[in-house]
N, C-alpha and C positions, 0 to 999 in steps of 0.2 A: 829274226823275223821268221815266222812260220811259212813253209813253202805252200803255195796253193796247189791243191791237188788237181790233176788232170781229169778230163771227162772219162777216160779209160780207167783211172784209179777209182773214181766214183762208181762207174759201172760195176767194176769187179767187187767193190764194197757192198753194193746193194744185192748183187747176185749172191754173194756169201750170206748176206744177212736174211734176205727175203726169198731168194731163189728166182727173182725177176728183177728187171730194170726197165725204167722208162726214159726214153731218149727221143731227141728230134734229129731229123737229117733232111737233105735235099738230094732228090735223085738227079741223075744226069740226063735222062730221057724219059718219055712217058712209057716206053716198054719196060725200062728198068723200074720204074715206079710200080708197075703192075706185077713184075717178077718178084720184087721184094714184098709186094702185098701177099703173095702166096707163102712167103717164108715167115714173115713176122705177123704180130697181131696188132692191127692198125687200131689206134685210139680214135674214139669218136670226136675228141676234143678239137684236134687239128688236123684236117685233111685238106690240103689245097692242090687239087689236081692240075690246075693251070700253072702254078709256080713249082710243081713237083715236090712241095714241102709236106712233111707228114710227122706226126708223133706216133710212136710205136712202143709196144712191150715186147721183151724178149726173155726167154729163159736162157740158160747157159749155152745149149746147143744152138738155139736160134741166133743168139748174139755172136757166137763164133762164126756161123755162116754169114751174118751181116758183115763182119769184119773183113771176110775175104774179099768184099767189094771195094775195099780201100776208100770208103766215103768219110768225109768229115761228119762229125756228130757231136751233139751237146747233151750232156747229162747234168741236171741241176738238182739241188736239194729240194727246191720248191715243188718239183714235179714228183719226187720220191719220197718226201717226208712230209707229215703233217703234225705241226706242234700246236695242238689245241685240246681243249677239254671236250670230252663227249658227254659229260654230265655237269651242267652248270652248278656252281656253288651259290647257295643262298645263306646269308648270315655266317659266311665262312665255312659252312659245311655242305657236303655233297648232298643234294636233294635226293630222295628215294621216290619221288612221286612222278616219274617219267611217264607212267601210264594214265595219269590224270591231267598233267600239263602238256604232254606231248612235245616237249621242247628239248629233248635229250635222247640219247641212243641207249637201248637197253644193254645190260650185260647178257651174255648168252644164257646164263642160268635163269635170268629174269624173262628172257624171251620164252624158253621152254615152260616156265611156270606159268606164264600168261596164256599160252595156247591151251595148256591143260586147264587152267581156271576157266576159260570160256566154255570149253567143252563140258566141264562139270556143272557150272552155273546156268547154262542155257541148253539142257540135254535134248529138248525139243527142236531146237533152232540150228544146232551145230554139232557135228562129230569131227573128231580129230584122228587122223591116221598118219603113220610113218610110212612113206612110200619107198623108203630105201635108207641106206646108211653110207656115209662119207668114208674116204680112206682113214680119217682120224676117229672114226666111230660115232660121229654125230648123226642124229636122225634127220632126215629130210621131211619136214611136216607140211601137211595139206589140211586145211580146215573147210569142211563143207558146211555151207550155210543154206538152209531152206526151210519152208514151214513144217515139213516133216523129214528132217535131216537123216533119220535112220532108215528111211525108205527111199528106194529108187522110183521116182514117179516119171510120167511121162511129160517132163518139162525140159525145155532147153538147158544145156549144160554149159557153163562159162568157166574160163580158167583165168586167174590172174597169178603171175609169179614175179619175183624181183630178185635182183642182185646176184644172177648167175655169174657175173664178174664181181668178185667179192669186194673190190674197192669202189664200185658204183652203187653207193650205199643209200641214196635218198629215198628210193622207192621202198626200202625195208621198213622203216617206221611209218611210211605213208600207208603201207598195206595193213600194218597193225592198227593204225588209226581208223582205217576203212572197216575192218572187222569190228571194232568197238562201236563205231557209229551205227553199224547196221543192227548189232544186237541190242544196244541200248535204246535204240529209237523204234524198234519193231513194235507195232501196236499203238504208237502214238504219232508217228509221222507217215501219212498215207503213201508217200513216195517210196519210202523205205519197205513198208508193209506189203505193198503191191509187188515190189521188186522181189523180196524174199519169197513171197507166196507163189510167184510164177517162174522162178528160176532155180536151178541147182547150181550155186556159186560155189566154187573152189578157190581158195586163196593159199599159195605157198609164198610167205613173205620173204623167205631166205633160201635161195636155191643153192647157194654155195658158202655154208657156214664155216668151212675150214679156211676159206679165203678171206672171209670178213673178220674172222678172229685168229688170223695167221700167227701173229707174233706175239699175242698178248694173253694167251690162254683164255681167261673168262672175259676179257674186255676187248674192245676194238683196237685201241691204241695202247702202246707200252710206254715206259718212262723215256725211252730214247727218241720217240717221235716216229719210229717206223710204223707205217701204217698197214691196213689190210691190202691183199694182193688181188690182182685181177684173176689169176689162176687158182686152181684147186690145190690141194696139198701135194699132189703129184707133179705140180708145175705145168699142168695142161690147161689151155684156154678152152673152157666148155663150150663156148659158142663157135668153135671150130671143129667140133668133136662128133657132130651128128652126120648121119647118112645124108648125101646131098644130091638133088636131081641132075646136077652137072658134074659135080666133083667126085661122085661115086661113093662107094660104101665107107671108105675111111679116107676122107679128103685131106686130114692132117697126117695121115700115115701112122696114126697111133691107135692103140687098143682103145675101145670105149671105156670111158671112166665110169666109176660106180654111180656117179650122179647122172650121167648120160643114160645108162642102162635103167636106172630108177624112173626117170621121166619117160623114156621110150616105153617101158612097161605100163606105167601108170596111164599114159595118154592113150595107149591101145585098148586099155581095159575100159575106158569112158567114151562117151560120144559127144565130145566138145564140138560146138558149133562156132564158137568165137572165143578167142584168147588174146591176151596182151602179155608181154613180158617187158619189165622196167629195167632200163639202164641209165647211165649218166654220162656227161661230157658234152652235152649239147641240150637243146630244147626243141625237140621235133618228133613227130610221129612218122615212123619209117614203115612203109608197106612193101610187099613183095613186087618183084623178086629182088633179093640180095644178090643172087649168083648169076653169072653171065657167061655165055659162050665166046664172048668177045675177049680177045686179048688185051684189049685197051679200054675196058670198061663197059658201059651200058650198051645194050643192042635191043633189037626188037624182041629178042628171046626173053628180055628182062621184064616184059609187061605181062602181067597176070591176066588171065582170060576174064576175071572179075574185077579189071582195074578201076572201072567206074565206081563200083561199091566200096573198093578199099579207099579210094580218093574221098568218097562221100563220107565214110566214118571217121577218117583221119582228119578231114576238114572239120567235122563237127566237134571232135575232141580239141583240136587246136583252137578253134573259135571259142568254145566254152572256157578254156583256160585263159585265153586273151581277154575275154570279156570280164572274168573273175579279177584280172589283173588291172582293169580299167583301161585296156588297150594301150598300155605303156610299151613294155618291151619284153613280156615273157612269152615263151613258147611261139616264136616267130622267126626262127631260123630259116634261111633260104639256101638251098643247095641245088645248082643247076638252073635251067631255065624252064618255065612253064609249071612251076610248083607252087601251090598255094602257101603262103608264109606259115612255117611251123609244120609242114609236111613235106615228105619226099619219097620218091621211088628209091628203094635200097641201092641198087646198081648205078643209079645216076649219081648219088653221093659217093660211095665206093663199094667195091665188090666184096663178097663174103662168101666162102665156100665152108660148108660144114656148120652152118648156123640153125639154131632151133627154129626160127620163124620159117624158113623155107622147108625144113623137114615137116613141120606140122602141115603146112599148106600142101605139099605135094604128096606125102605118104599118108597122112591122116585125114586130109580133106577138112582140116580145121582151119578157119580163117584166123590167122594170127598177125598181128602187128607187133612192132618193137617201138616202145615209147621211152625216148631219151627225155628224163624229167627234169635235169638241172645241168646247167653249164659246168658248175663245180661238182665233181664226182663225189666228194665228201664234204659237204658243206658244214658250216658251223651249226652246232646244235640249236642255237637260236633262230636259224633260218628254216627249221623243219615245219613250223606252223605256216610260213609263207607258202611253201610248196603245197601243203595239205589245202589251204584255203583257195588256191588257184586250180587244184585238180580235183576237188571234191565232187563238183557237179559233173565234170567230165567223166569221171569214174563211174558215177551212177548212169550216165547217158550212154556209156559204151556197154554196160551190162544190159541195159533195156534193149539194145539193138539185137540181142540174141533172141528176143521173143517176137520180133517183126518178121513180116513175109510168111511164106508158105511153110507149115510144119506137118511133117509126116510122123504119125504115131505108130 
């Protein structure tokens, strides 16, 4: 009989193969819970502050620090591997129509080709730029969409990005679908035409390509089932790597990663008034602040001065997605008390230092929210249209918010 592997053996296996491991544990006290939150990368999928239970990611150094606490933990294949096809087969053959059916994940080369295709096919409506390069040499692409895309006009600037955690992948094809929807319906749908005419919209569909295509070269998955990773190629959680209003210049104690530097530079050269970055593991719109001065979670400092505005746009997004779902059970997660279903103050959920959201709000005065688009971080390809259908109108409505209110030219 084959000996069943232990959680420690499985952890070492995944650390060797992917450079990170996902595991669950239960802290012994609230203070220990928040202490470990400073060491590990907490997953969105399972955070239970009441029962002190958490799912977390760790690289080798982080995991060794965790082991020093002597806490029991569980490592499962279900959390660390995904055995599924990312390109459904039709008539026994792999389909090549991902960008017309939108029911599968693209290869990296297909992603690059499609971004260039849009820029070449719609030169008046969009321009493509590389804002930086990853450790593995991949470009970080941002596509600008506007009625006069090659000109900087006195219009509000909006930014969508997705998948800075490379294994939280639902938003990636959703952003590609949004680009295609805007470009192909410009001039025929008044809602799209008015939005493009009045906004300079930037979309970065894939903010961590080295993580998303970590172990498979040109594909997202490889033959062994090992999937994309949360961290970048250097094993760093990019959403803990930003300057933080509470955590300081280097809250994770690490050098800024190439991806971090690229976005810091890009965002400082633009005048974004509103932005959203897409994650996975829950279904909720997360608004500032994520960080907190409290050692045990949220405090008064966690409330943004424009809290009412953030609650308004977050609720609008959540309600739109809920309506598109027929008010069944999509985008209605609740964390803490006093939160509208599908929305949460970040620190009330769990605290984050070094996150992109707080960095943009504090240093760039750009109102950014974090949108958790799917409970499953890496859903079946057949579920991608489900998420597009439920988020399409919410995506458009959020961009419209950039044009409301007083504008200074």
